[in-house]
MARKEDREN-547483 format. One line per field, with one value per residue (C-alpha): residue number from 1; residue in three letters; x, y, z. Coordinates in pm, 1 decimal. Example, Ala and Ser with C-alpha at 12.3 -4.5 7.8 and 13.67 -1.06 7.14 Angstrom:
vexgu [1	2]
keza [ALA	SER]
xx [1230.0	1367.0]
yy [-450.0	-106.0]
zz [780.0	714.0]
! end
This chain:
vexgu [1	2	3	4	5	6	7	8	9	10	11	12	13	14	15	16	17	18	19	20	21	22	23	24	25	26	27	28	29	30	31	32	33	34	35	36	37	38	39	40	41	42	43	44	45	46	47	48	49	50	51	52	53	54	55	56	57	58	59	60	61	62	63	64	65	66	67	68	69	70	71	72	73	74	75	76	77	78	79	80	81	82	83	84	85	86	87	88	89	90	91	92	93	94	95	96	97	98	99	100	101	102	103	104	105	106	107	108	109	110	111	112	113	114	115	116	117	118	119	120	121	122	123	124	125	126	127	128	129	130	131	132	133	134	135	136	137	138	139	140	141	142	143	144	145	146	147	148	149	150	151	152	153	154	155	156	157	158	159	160	161	162	163	164	165	166	167	168	169	170	171	172	173	174	175	176	177	178	179	180	181	182	183	184	185	186	187	188	189	190	191	192	193	194	195	196	197	198	199	200	201	202	203	204	205	206	207	208	209	210	211	212	213	214	215	216	217	218	219	220	221	222	223	224	225	226	227]
keza [MET	GLY	GLY	ALA	HIS	TRP	GLY	ALA	MET	THR	PRO	PRO	SER	SER	PRO	ASP	PRO	GLU	SER	GLY	PRO	PRO	ALA	ARG	PRO	ALA	THR	GLY	ARG	ARG	ARG	PRO	ASP	ALA	VAL	PRO	VAL	LEU	SER	THR	GLY	THR	LEU	ASP	ASP	VAL	ARG	PRO	GLY	SER	LEU	LEU	VAL	ALA	MET	PRO	SER	LEU	THR	ASP	PRO	THR	PHE	ALA	GLY	THR	VAL	VAL	TYR	VAL	LEU	ASP	HIS	ASN	ASP	SER	GLY	THR	LEU	GLY	VAL	VAL	LEU	GLY	ARG	PRO	SER	GLN	VAL	GLU	ILE	ARG	ASP	VAL	LEU	PRO	GLY	TRP	CYS	ASP	LEU	ALA	VAL	ASP	PRO	GLY	VAL	PHE	HIS	VAL	GLY	GLY	PRO	CYS	GLU	THR	ASP	THR	ALA	LEU	CYS	LEU	ALA	VAL	CYS	CYS	ALA	PRO	GLY	GLY	ASP	CYS	GLY	LEU	ARG	GLN	VAL	ALA	GLY	ASP	VAL	HIS	LEU	VAL	ASP	LEU	ASP	ALA	ASP	PRO	ASP	GLU	LEU	VAL	GLY	ARG	VAL	ARG	GLY	LEU	ARG	VAL	PHE	ALA	GLY	TYR	ALA	GLY	TRP	SER	PRO	GLY	GLN	LEU	ALA	GLY	GLU	VAL	ALA	GLU	GLY	ALA	TRP	ALA	CYS	VAL	PRO	GLY	HIS	PRO	ASP	ASP	VAL	LEU	SER	GLU	LEU	ALA	GLY	PRO	GLU	LEU	TRP	ARG	ARG	VAL	MET	GLY	HIS	GLN	THR	GLY	ARG	LEU	ALA	VAL	LEU	SER	THR	ALA	PRO	ALA	ASP	PRO	THR	VAL	ASN]
xx [4402.8	4102.3	4051.6	3976.1	4313.8	4487.4	4283.1	4413.1	4771.9	5027.0	5353.2	5617.3	5986.9	6117.8	6217.0	6590.5	6724.9	7011.2	6755.9	6688.6	6367.7	6030.7	5931.9	5694.1	5894.3	5740.4	5730.0	5707.8	5569.1	5600.8	5341.6	5415.9	5418.3	5644.0	5843.7	6221.7	6422.0	6576.3	6915.1	6810.5	7115.6	7230.0	7199.3	7537.9	7367.4	7125.5	7248.0	7106.2	6979.7	6913.1	6569.3	6399.6	6158.0	5893.5	5904.3	5591.0	5623.2	5562.6	5186.2	5166.1	4914.4	5121.0	5409.8	5291.3	5393.8	5593.0	5927.1	6098.5	6367.3	6627.3	6706.7	6942.3	7080.8	7302.3	7337.2	7023.1	6805.8	6675.8	6462.2	6296.5	5992.7	5748.8	5750.1	5450.7	5161.9	4992.4	4716.2	4422.8	4578.9	4706.9	5041.1	4907.4	4640.6	4899.5	5234.3	5141.7	5490.3	5627.0	5364.6	5543.3	5856.2	5668.2	5643.5	5316.6	5095.8	5128.9	4991.7	5132.8	5258.3	5214.8	5573.0	5487.9	5288.7	5497.6	5414.6	5178.5	5112.6	5477.4	5583.7	5909.8	6045.6	6288.7	6432.4	6647.4	6904.5	7038.5	7278.2	7529.5	7634.7	7508.9	7292.4	6974.9	6793.7	6921.2	7078.0	7225.3	7089.0	7261.6	7396.1	7150.2	6871.3	6845.2	6620.7	6456.1	6395.8	6037.6	6090.1	6334.5	6244.6	6136.1	6237.1	6601.5	6563.6	6415.1	6651.8	6849.7	6614.9	6475.7	6173.9	6059.1	5810.5	5647.9	5567.3	5345.0	5499.8	5781.3	5887.5	6134.2	6299.2	6460.0	6815.3	6823.6	6465.2	6539.2	6822.6	6574.7	6326.5	6592.2	6723.7	6369.3	6333.3	6077.7	6274.7	6524.1	6775.6	6869.6	7035.6	6819.9	6806.6	6695.4	6424.4	6267.7	6193.0	6024.3	5851.5	5485.9	5436.0	5245.8	5193.9	5232.1	5365.9	5657.2	5730.4	5742.7	5960.9	6215.0	6210.4	6242.7	6575.8	6724.7	6889.3	6836.3	6543.2	6457.8	6394.2	6166.7	5957.4	5872.8	5586.6	5445.9	5186.2	5344.8	5092.2	5045.7	4699.1	4569.6	4641.8]
yy [-14499.1	-14659.6	-14927.6	-14687.2	-14520.3	-14859.3	-14974.1	-14678.8	-14729.2	-14803.0	-14975.6	-14703.3	-14739.1	-14756.8	-14423.2	-14351.9	-14312.0	-14098.2	-13832.7	-13758.8	-13751.9	-13622.6	-13263.6	-13327.9	-13534.7	-13755.6	-13629.4	-13800.9	-13612.0	-13666.3	-13612.2	-13288.7	-13502.0	-13770.7	-13990.4	-13918.6	-14009.1	-14356.2	-14420.8	-14528.5	-14471.6	-14165.0	-14038.3	-14196.9	-14535.7	-14458.0	-14622.6	-14833.3	-15160.3	-15025.5	-14998.5	-14690.6	-14817.3	-14582.4	-14514.5	-14500.2	-14122.0	-14096.4	-14053.6	-13929.1	-14183.7	-14220.6	-14365.8	-14474.4	-14831.0	-14862.4	-15011.0	-14843.5	-15001.8	-14743.9	-14743.8	-14439.6	-14180.2	-13893.7	-13515.7	-13490.4	-13666.9	-14008.1	-14252.9	-14569.1	-14795.4	-14885.6	-15263.1	-15481.5	-15272.3	-15502.9	-15358.2	-15540.7	-15498.1	-15813.0	-15782.4	-16012.2	-15747.7	-15468.2	-15642.4	-15986.9	-16077.0	-16029.2	-16211.8	-16548.5	-16412.1	-16233.0	-16385.5	-16430.1	-16234.0	-16146.3	-15795.6	-15450.2	-15314.9	-14951.9	-14815.9	-14464.5	-14156.1	-14020.5	-14091.2	-14378.7	-14439.4	-14534.0	-14898.3	-14985.9	-15343.5	-15501.5	-15848.3	-16067.9	-16236.1	-16593.7	-16604.7	-16337.5	-16251.2	-15999.3	-15701.4	-15829.8	-15510.3	-15531.8	-15258.0	-15338.2	-15159.3	-15354.4	-15719.0	-15939.4	-15674.8	-15515.9	-15270.1	-15421.8	-15247.8	-15333.1	-15249.6	-15541.0	-15904.6	-16087.9	-16419.7	-16315.9	-16324.5	-16679.8	-16875.3	-16561.1	-16418.9	-16577.3	-16354.7	-15997.3	-15743.0	-15470.1	-15143.3	-14853.4	-14527.9	-14457.8	-14241.5	-13953.4	-13696.6	-13371.6	-13278.9	-13236.7	-13345.7	-13698.5	-13581.4	-13373.3	-13652.0	-13904.1	-13647.4	-13606.4	-13979.7	-14036.7	-14312.3	-14582.9	-14688.3	-15057.5	-15304.3	-15453.2	-15804.8	-15934.7	-16141.6	-15812.1	-15717.5	-16052.4	-16095.8	-16202.3	-16022.9	-15695.8	-15391.8	-15452.9	-15810.5	-15697.3	-15406.7	-15635.9	-15887.4	-15621.7	-15477.6	-15824.8	-15872.6	-15567.1	-15536.5	-15321.2	-15087.9	-15129.7	-15503.6	-15407.9	-15199.3	-15511.3	-15577.1	-15234.8	-15134.6	-15059.7	-14784.1	-14562.8	-14459.8	-14801.2	-14729.6]
zz [-13576.3	-13720.2	-13981.5	-14258.6	-14206.5	-14220.9	-14518.3	-14719.7	-14620.0	-14889.7	-14812.0	-14839.4	-14787.3	-14433.0	-14279.7	-14268.2	-13918.1	-14048.8	-14152.4	-13789.0	-13582.5	-13715.5	-13711.4	-13422.9	-13183.9	-12922.8	-12562.7	-12222.8	-11930.5	-11553.9	-11284.4	-11093.9	-10775.6	-10910.9	-10681.4	-10640.4	-10949.8	-10953.7	-11087.0	-11434.8	-11646.6	-11836.7	-12188.5	-12256.2	-12218.3	-12507.0	-12824.6	-13110.3	-12968.3	-12614.5	-12461.3	-12319.6	-12051.5	-11924.4	-11559.3	-11343.1	-11332.8	-11705.8	-11750.6	-12107.6	-12245.2	-12567.6	-12374.5	-12031.1	-11963.7	-12291.7	-12396.9	-12686.4	-12897.7	-13000.0	-13370.3	-13379.7	-13140.5	-13246.7	-13242.7	-13462.9	-13207.4	-13120.0	-13319.4	-13196.0	-13206.6	-12932.0	-12875.0	-12771.4	-12927.9	-13174.7	-13388.2	-13555.7	-13906.6	-14064.0	-14248.7	-14524.1	-14599.8	-14669.3	-14734.3	-14845.2	-14956.9	-14603.1	-14394.6	-14408.1	-14250.5	-13969.3	-13630.0	-13443.3	-13418.2	-13790.2	-13749.5	-13769.2	-13443.6	-13354.8	-13336.9	-13225.8	-13282.8	-13574.6	-13936.9	-13861.6	-14226.2	-14267.1	-14249.9	-14075.2	-14044.5	-13798.1	-13849.1	-13638.2	-13859.7	-13814.3	-14110.5	-14218.3	-14574.3	-14826.1	-14741.8	-14912.4	-14816.1	-14453.9	-14252.8	-13911.2	-13611.5	-13335.0	-13319.5	-13503.6	-13536.9	-13881.8	-14049.7	-14358.9	-14689.5	-14755.9	-15126.6	-15147.1	-15246.7	-14930.0	-15088.2	-15054.7	-14675.1	-14656.8	-14434.6	-14331.2	-14071.6	-13756.2	-13786.6	-13837.0	-13702.8	-13909.2	-13732.4	-13823.6	-13729.6	-13484.8	-13187.7	-13214.0	-12997.2	-13109.4	-12994.8	-12616.5	-12559.1	-12448.9	-12233.5	-12035.1	-11993.8	-11879.9	-11632.7	-11493.2	-11448.2	-11713.2	-11885.2	-11786.4	-12042.9	-12027.7	-12263.0	-12529.2	-12676.1	-13022.3	-12848.7	-12724.4	-13083.8	-13168.5	-12826.8	-12833.0	-12504.5	-12524.9	-12304.5	-11927.9	-11971.0	-12186.0	-11959.4	-11653.0	-11825.5	-11932.4	-11575.8	-11430.4	-11612.4	-11438.4	-11099.2	-10792.0	-10773.7	-11143.5	-11073.8	-10782.3	-11019.6	-11218.7	-10965.0	-10999.4	-11258.9	-11597.0	-11656.4	-11345.4	-11465.1	-11359.5	-10990.9]
! end
């Protein structure tokens, strides 16, 4: 994902979670010699606003050590964005009208391997009333229509993040990966979306908020390839 690709990117509308996952869904893979599966929740725990946290057994470089915020989960599949993967592309260079509402760092975050030329925006709201181009995901977290007028959100959002691309799983795919122990599903929080932490630091913070054996993993490498 080089600068030339980003430089040519135009700001399209956000993808619609109700349309289902992309044609080429994302996949997590385990090592053949993976450790015994921990109790990491079930597919019933996956819902909008929850987090999919990569387990040490997941070594696919696309998802190793990642935290995915779930946007939608239904019979058509699962859709989410990877948190904590900032790029070098400034929001002001592509979507100048939205840069003042974005939290630091004011760059695009790489939301996943699917449709990386698509911009998707999440905002944490602090004032209800009117849609103003907002669509609730869970609690105070909303999807933002980037074709709307950003001035209408001034004073209504605590901050926002803009993502390039997203992650998706086809029907049944995520169930298999969760059953194999590739992912833990844990409750999410709006601050996860706006966190300035990236990569291993975000992974460890999320794990550190858990209990039992998941909390113990917070001291392990987020990405097993660094062992």
